[in-house]
C-alpha positions as CSV (number, residue, x, y, z in Angstrom):
1,M,13.6,15.7,4.5
2,D,13.8,13.4,7.6
3,T,12.8,9.8,7.8
4,K,9.3,10.5,9.2
5,E,8.6,12.8,6.3
6,W,9.7,10.1,3.8
7,E,7.5,7.5,5.5
8,K,4.5,9.8,5.3
9,R,5.3,10.5,1.6
10,V,5.5,6.8,0.7
11,S,2.3,6.0,2.7
12,N,0.5,8.8,1.0
13,I,1.5,7.5,-2.5
14,L,0.0,4.1,-1.7
15,K,-3.1,5.5,-0.2
16,A,-3.6,7.7,-3.2
17,E,-3.4,4.7,-5.5
18,L,-6.0,2.9,-3.4
19,K,-8.3,5.9,-3.5
20,R,-7.8,6.4,-7.2
21,E,-8.9,2.8,-7.9
22,G,-11.6,2.9,-5.2
23,I,-10.1,0.0,-3.3
24,T,-10.6,-0.4,0.4
25,Y,-8.1,-2.0,2.8
26,A,-10.3,-5.1,3.0
27,Q,-10.3,-5.4,-0.8
28,L,-6.6,-4.9,-0.9
29,A,-6.1,-7.8,1.6
30,E,-8.2,-10.0,-0.6
31,R,-6.2,-8.9,-3.7
32,L,-2.9,-9.5,-1.9
33,V,-4.0,-13.1,-1.2
34,A,-4.3,-13.5,-5.1
35,V,-0.6,-12.5,-5.5
36,G,0.5,-14.8,-2.6
37,V,0.6,-12.3,0.3
38,A,-1.3,-13.1,3.4
39,E,-2.0,-9.7,5.2
40,K,-5.0,-8.9,7.3
41,E,-7.0,-5.7,6.8
42,A,-5.8,-4.4,10.3
43,N,-2.2,-5.0,9.5
44,I,-2.5,-3.1,6.2
45,K,-4.1,-0.2,8.1
46,N,-1.3,-0.2,10.6
47,K,1.4,-0.3,8.1
48,L,0.0,2.5,6.0
49,S,-0.8,4.7,9.1
50,R,2.8,4.3,10.4
51,G,4.3,4.5,6.9
52,K,6.7,1.7,7.8
53,F,6.7,-1.1,5.3
54,S,9.2,-2.6,2.8
55,A,9.6,-1.6,-0.8
56,V,8.6,-5.3,-1.5
57,F,5.3,-4.8,0.3
58,M,4.6,-1.6,-1.6
59,L,5.3,-3.3,-4.9
60,Q,3.1,-6.2,-4.0
61,C,0.3,-3.8,-3.1
62,L,0.7,-1.8,-6.3
63,D,0.6,-5.1,-8.3
64,A,-2.5,-6.1,-6.4
65,I,-4.1,-2.8,-7.1
66,G,-3.2,-3.0,-10.7
67,T,-0.9,0.0,-10.7
68,H,1.9,-0.3,-13.2
69,E,3.1,3.2,-13.4
70,L,3.6,5.9,-10.7
71,R,4.2,9.6,-11.2
72,F,5.8,11.7,-8.5
């Protein structure tokens, strides 16, 4: 699997968690503020559409969403 495919896979995992919890990008931005991360809705959309973001950002998002377990 090449890098682009991995980026898409990681992005899809995060998008699936948002969908599972019924959380929009705007709501995620609000929740991230609560955990000390200032991200605008547009920045979140861009990161997820590109699939280029750090593991730290992914963990911050998962924490803000309330996801404490992932299954691959």
